[in-house]
C-alpha positions as CSV (number, residue, x, y, z in Angstrom):
1,M,-2.6,19.4,-23.8
2,E,-5.8,17.3,-24.5
3,E,-3.8,15.0,-26.8
4,L,-1.5,14.0,-23.9
5,I,-4.4,13.1,-21.6
6,T,-6.4,11.2,-24.2
7,S,-3.5,9.3,-25.7
8,A,-3.3,5.5,-25.3
9,S,0.3,5.7,-23.9
10,W,-0.9,7.8,-20.9
11,G,-3.3,4.9,-20.0
12,T,-0.5,2.4,-20.3
13,F,1.8,4.5,-18.2
14,S,-0.9,4.8,-15.5
15,L,-1.5,1.1,-15.5
16,I,2.2,0.3,-15.1
17,F,2.7,3.0,-12.4
18,F,-0.2,1.7,-10.2
19,F,0.9,-1.9,-10.7
20,V,4.4,-1.1,-9.6
21,F,3.1,0.9,-6.7
22,F,0.8,-2.0,-5.6
23,C,3.7,-4.5,-5.8
24,G,5.9,-2.1,-3.8
25,V,3.3,-1.8,-1.0
26,V,2.9,-5.6,-0.9
27,L,6.7,-6.1,-0.6
28,W,6.9,-3.4,2.1
29,V,4.2,-5.1,4.2
30,M,5.8,-8.6,3.7
31,R,9.3,-7.5,4.5
32,P,11.2,-9.6,7.1
33,G,10.7,-8.4,10.6
34,S,7.5,-6.5,10.0
35,S,5.2,-9.2,11.4
36,E,5.8,-8.2,15.1
37,H,4.8,-4.6,14.3
38,Y,1.6,-5.7,12.5
39,D,0.7,-8.3,15.1
40,D,1.1,-5.7,17.8
41,A,-1.1,-3.2,15.9
42,G,-3.7,-5.9,15.2
43,N,-4.1,-6.6,18.9
44,I,-4.8,-2.9,19.9
45,P,-8.6,-3.3,20.0
46,L,-8.2,-6.4,22.2
47,R,-6.1,-4.8,24.9
48,E,-7.8,-4.0,28.2
49,D,-6.2,-0.7,29.2
50,D,-7.7,1.6,31.8
51,H,-6.7,4.6,29.7
52,V,-10.0,5.5,28.0
């Protein structure tokens, strides 16, 4: 089991996995139509609601 964790291929696999995950998150955030959602969420602290 230790050979699997310390092998160089495991590090390469991890690097590729996290790079693909990061690119997926960026594409998810930049998808068409999502700007209204994020603009609305970004303005939450600036709203003056009486519901405290």
